[in-house]
C-alpha positions in Angstrom: 193.4 58.3 82.0 192.3 61.4 80.1 189.5 59.4 78.4 188.4 58.1 81.8 188.1 61.6 83.2 186.0 62.7 80.2 183.8 59.7 80.7 183.2 60.6 84.4 182.5 64.2 83.6 179.9 63.3 81.0 178.3 60.9 83.4 178.1 63.6 86.1 176.6 66.1 83.7 174.0 63.6 82.6 173.1 62.8 86.2 172.8 66.4 87.1 170.6 67.1 84.1 168.3 64.2 85.1 168.1 65.5 88.7 167.2 69.0 87.5 164.6 67.6 85.2 163.0 65.7 88.1 162.5 69.0 90.0 160.3 70.4 87.2 158.4 67.4 85.8 156.0 64.8 87.1 158.0 61.6 87.6 155.6 58.7 86.9 157.9 56.3 88.7 157.6 58.2 92.0 155.0 56.7 94.3 152.4 59.1 95.8 152.7 59.1 99.6 149.5 61.2 100.3 147.0 63.6 98.8 144.8 66.0 100.7 142.2 68.7 99.6 141.7 72.2 100.8 138.2 71.2 101.8 136.9 68.0 103.4 133.3 69.3 103.2 131.5 72.0 101.2 128.0 73.4 101.6 126.9 75.2 98.4 123.6 76.6 97.1 122.5 75.3 93.7 124.3 77.1 90.9 127.3 78.0 93.1 130.9 76.9 92.4 134.0 76.2 94.5 137.5 75.1 93.5 139.1 72.1 95.3 142.9 72.4 95.5 145.0 69.2 96.0 148.2 68.9 98.0 150.3 66.0 96.9 153.4 64.4 98.7 155.9 64.3 97.2 155.4 67.6 95.4 157.2 66.2 92.3 153.8 64.7 91.5 151.9 67.6 90.0 148.2 68.4 90.2 147.9 67.6 86.5 148.1 63.9 87.6 144.9 64.1 89.6 141.8 62.4 88.3 138.5 64.0 89.5 135.1 62.3 89.8 131.7 62.8 91.4 129.6 59.9 92.6 126.3 61.9 91.9 126.6 64.3 89.0 122.9 65.2 89.4 123.8 66.9 92.6 127.4 68.2 92.0 129.8 68.0 89.1 133.6 68.5 89.1 135.9 69.6 86.2 139.3 68.3 85.4 140.7 71.2 87.3 138.8 70.6 90.5 136.0 73.2 89.9 132.9 71.9 91.7 129.5 73.1 90.5 126.4 72.6 92.6 123.5 71.3 90.5 120.6 70.4 92.8 119.7 69.6 96.4 121.4 66.6 97.9 124.9 65.3 98.7 127.7 64.1 96.5 131.2 62.9 97.2 134.0 64.4 95.1 137.0 62.2 94.8 140.5 63.3 93.8 142.8 60.4 92.8 146.6 60.6 92.3 147.8 57.1 91.3 147.3 54.8 94.2 146.1 57.5 96.7 142.8 59.5 96.9 141.1 62.2 98.9 137.4 63.1 99.1 135.2 66.1 99.8 131.6 65.7 100.8 129.5 68.3 99.1 126.0 69.3 100.4 123.8 71.3 98.0 120.9 73.3 99.3 118.2 75.1 97.3 118.5 78.8 96.8 114.8 79.1 95.9 112.3 80.9 97.9 108.5 80.7 97.3 106.6 84.0 97.9 102.9 84.8 97.7 102.6 88.4 99.2 104.3 91.8 98.9 105.8 91.4 102.4 107.2 87.9 101.6 108.8 89.2 98.3 110.4 92.2 100.1 111.8 89.9 102.8 113.1 87.5 100.2 114.9 90.4 98.4 116.3 91.8 101.6 117.7 88.5 102.8 119.0 87.3 99.5 122.6 86.0 99.6 123.1 84.8 96.1 126.0 85.7 93.8 126.2 87.0 90.3 126.9 83.4 89.1 124.3 81.9 91.4 121.6 84.4 92.1 119.0 83.9 94.8 115.9 82.4 93.0 112.5 83.7 94.1 109.4 81.9 92.8 106.0 83.5 92.8 103.2 81.4 94.2 100.5 84.0 93.6 99.7 87.5 92.1 101.6 90.3 93.8 99.6 93.6 94.0 101.4 96.6 95.4 99.2 99.2 97.1 99.1 102.6 95.6 100.1 104.2 98.9 103.2 102.0 99.5 106.7 103.6 99.4 108.0 105.1 96.2 110.1 102.1 95.3 108.1 99.0 96.2 111.2 96.7 95.9 114.7 98.0 96.3 117.5 95.6 95.2 120.7 97.1 96.7 123.8 95.1 95.6 121.8 91.8 95.6 121.8 89.2 92.8 118.3 87.9 92.3 116.2 85.9 89.8 112.4 86.1 90.0 110.3 83.6 88.1 106.5 84.0 87.8 105.9 80.3 88.1 102.7 79.1 86.5 99.2 79.7 87.8 97.9 76.1 88.3 94.3 77.2 87.5 94.7 79.5 84.4 98.1 78.2 83.3 99.2 81.8 82.9 102.2 83.4 84.5 101.8 85.3 87.8 102.3 89.1 87.8 103.7 91.9 89.8 101.5 95.0 89.4 101.1 98.6 90.7 98.5 101.2 89.7 99.9 104.2 91.6 100.1 107.3 89.5 103.5 108.6 90.7 105.4 105.6 92.1 107.7 102.8 90.8 108.1 99.0 91.3 111.8 98.1 91.2 115.0 99.9 91.7 118.4 98.2 91.2 121.4 99.9 92.8 125.1 99.3 93.8 125.9 96.7 91.2 122.8 94.6 91.7 121.5 92.2 89.1 118.0 90.9 88.4 116.7 88.3 86.0 112.9 88.1 85.3 111.3 85.1 83.6 107.8 83.8 83.2 106.5 86.9 84.7 104.2 89.8 83.9 105.1 93.3 85.1 102.4 96.0 85.0 102.3 99.7 86.0 100.9 103.0 84.8 101.3 106.7 85.6 99.1 109.7 84.9 102.0 112.0 84.1 105.4 111.5 82.5 108.3 111.8 85.0 111.9 110.7 84.8 111.5 109.7 88.5 108.7 107.1 87.8 109.2 103.8 85.9 108.3 100.2 86.3 112.0 99.3 86.7 115.0 101.5 87.3 118.4 100.0 86.4 120.9 102.3 88.0 124.6 102.7 87.1 126.6 99.5 86.8 123.6 97.3 87.5 122.2 94.6 85.1 118.6 93.6 84.3 118.0 90.5 82.2 114.5 89.8 80.7 114.2 86.1 79.7 111.6 83.6 78.4 108.0 84.3 79.4 108.6 87.9 80.5 106.1 90.6 79.5 106.0 94.2 80.6 103.0 96.5 80.1 103.8 100.1 81.0 100.3 101.4 80.5 96.8 100.0 80.4 95.5 101.7 77.3 94.2 105.0 78.6 95.3 108.2 76.9 96.9 109.6 80.0 99.3 106.7 80.6 102.8 108.2 80.4 104.9 105.7 82.4 108.5 104.8 81.5 108.7 101.0 81.3 112.4 100.4 82.0 114.9 103.2 82.7 118.5 102.1 82.1 121.1 104.4 83.7 124.7 105.2 82.6 127.0 102.1 82.5 123.9 100.0 83.3 122.9 97.0 81.1 119.6 95.7 79.9 119.6 92.2 78.3 116.6 90.9 76.4 116.6 87.2 75.4 114.3 84.4 74.5 110.7 85.6 73.9 110.7 88.5 76.4 108.4 91.3 75.3 108.0 95.0 76.2 104.9 96.7 74.9 101.9 98.9 75.3 103.3 102.2 76.5 101.2 105.1 75.5 102.9 108.5 75.9 105.7 107.1 78.0 108.7 105.1 76.7 109.0 101.3 76.8 112.8 101.6 77.3 114.7 104.7 78.1 118.5 104.3 77.9 121.1 106.8 79.2 124.0 108.0 77.1 126.5 105.3 78.2 123.9 102.6 78.9 124.0 99.3 77.1 121.1 97.4 75.5 121.9 93.8 74.4 119.3 92.3 72.1 119.8 88.5 72.2 116.2 87.9 71.5 112.8 89.2 72.5 111.0 92.2 71.1 110.0 95.8 71.9 106.7 96.7 70.3 105.5 100.2 69.8 101.9 101.0 69.4 100.4 101.2 66.0 100.5 104.5 64.1 98.1 107.1 65.4 97.2 105.3 68.6 96.7 107.7 71.5 98.6 110.5 69.8 102.1 109.1 70.3 104.1 105.9 70.4 107.7 105.4 71.5 109.5 102.1 72.1 113.3 102.6 72.3 114.4 106.0 73.4 118.1 106.7 73.4 119.3 109.6 75.4 122.2 111.7 74.2 125.0 113.5 75.9 126.5 116.4 74.0 130.0 117.8 74.6 130.7 120.4 71.9 130.2 118.7 68.6 130.6 115.2 70.0 127.5 113.2 70.9 127.5 110.1 73.1 124.6 107.7 72.6 123.9 104.3 74.2 125.4 101.1 72.7 122.7 98.8 71.2 123.9 95.4 70.1 122.0 92.6 68.2 123.3 89.1 68.8 120.7 87.0 67.0 117.9 87.3 64.4 115.1 89.2 66.1 111.4 88.3 65.7 109.7 89.5 62.6 107.2 91.6 64.5 109.7 93.5 66.5 109.1 97.2 66.2 111.9 99.4 67.5 111.0 103.1 67.1 114.2 105.0 67.8 113.7 108.3 69.5 117.1 109.9 69.7 115.8 111.8 72.7 115.9 115.6 72.4 119.2 116.9 71.2 121.0 114.5 68.8 119.4 115.7 65.6 118.9 119.1 64.1 116.8 119.9 61.1 119.7 119.9 58.7 122.6 117.7 59.9 123.7 114.7 61.9 126.0 115.7 64.7 129.4 114.0 64.6 129.5 110.9 66.8 125.8 110.3 66.5 125.7 108.2 63.4 126.0 104.7 64.8 122.6 103.6 66.3 122.7 99.8 66.4 125.5 97.3 66.0 125.6 93.7 65.2 128.0 91.6 67.2 130.9 89.6 65.9 128.7 86.4 65.9 125.8 88.0 64.1 125.8 90.3 61.1 122.9 92.7 60.6 120.8 92.3 57.4 118.3 94.4 55.6 115.5 92.5 57.5 117.0 93.9 60.7 117.0 97.4 59.3 113.3 97.2 58.7 112.7 96.6 62.4 114.5 99.8 63.5 113.2 103.2 62.4 113.0 106.8 63.7 109.9 108.0 65.4 107.3 109.2 62.9 104.5 110.2 65.2 105.4 112.6 68.0 103.5 115.3 69.9 104.2 118.7 71.3 107.2 120.6 70.0 109.3 117.5 69.1 110.8 117.3 65.6 109.4 115.0 63.0 112.8 113.3 62.5 111.7 111.2 59.6 111.3 114.4 57.5 115.0 115.0 57.5 116.7 111.7 58.3 116.8 108.0 57.5 118.4 104.9 58.8 120.7 102.8 56.6 122.8 99.7 56.8 126.6 100.2 56.9 128.5 97.0 57.3 127.5 95.6 60.7 125.8 98.7 62.0 122.6 100.6 61.5 123.4 104.3 61.1 121.5 107.5 60.6 122.0 110.1 57.9 120.3 113.2 56.5 118.0 112.6 53.6 
């Protein structure tokens, strides 16, 4: 009798353990009664994403059992976790299958591209943009954009919007289209409130008769991001001696990314790129080219502003992620206060860093150098300091 009781107790324990296990694991022997999705239809713009979530009855069958598929991957794709990515205009059916049951979602993808040929059309496209950081509104130029000298100070204000502008391709010349302004005291673009802008296959041009911190081709304000990609060129000056325009002004906690073959060049007395103390410059490619020695009295390309708090100096973060073109020419002007004639202030030594995926080499060091030709009362920094390679960073030290 005692042995029989022990047998039944063991049997009950085993049954209970099996039952508890069924509550936490997918039972392949359990038939699926139904599967539904959180969306039966989706309307997305190309580049946008949305996650489909399945509900399965009984709930002992887990979402991991679902097999996802798209009947037209050229329009929309779906991951193993139900993440739908809109690819191009059209419709596609996304199917979620759990054993013998399935559910579908009809996805309609619309274009997020807008063709513009005038200043007014470009302004309207920017103002009505509804893209996201992952899928920005795409604006395509269909002609040259000339901004009148008497237009408002910022010709194009991008306030919290996420936009990509492509210069297309002039069907006659084969060149990229451009956005230009020849006003002496006004700017082209201003990014504010977390906005992002990507420029590709596009020429940007502007000039100014007098240097001013309030005038630049493009202002990237705090927490905003500007990406310059393939086919981009910026000319902040037309070659006259009085051109003193800032090309791109990068504010505190703002980011400038250069990639592909993007190029910034031809400033005269202004600066190609002016970066605030806590600004970020990511060099994934492209080049910033200073003018040749002795041209129009001065040449600056990459100007890093400094913030001084006692003996501590904050300077922008500059990172290099890939080997840069051999003809890149980064003249580092550690703007105003970082250097004295005899010492390097604490905290100012690191100028440029390589990323974890790219280690700086001596060839990179040769592309970065202190300004050697300045005007007015500015210090000839190269008389007292030099750049050197220290591990994965380019630093500055007294000679």
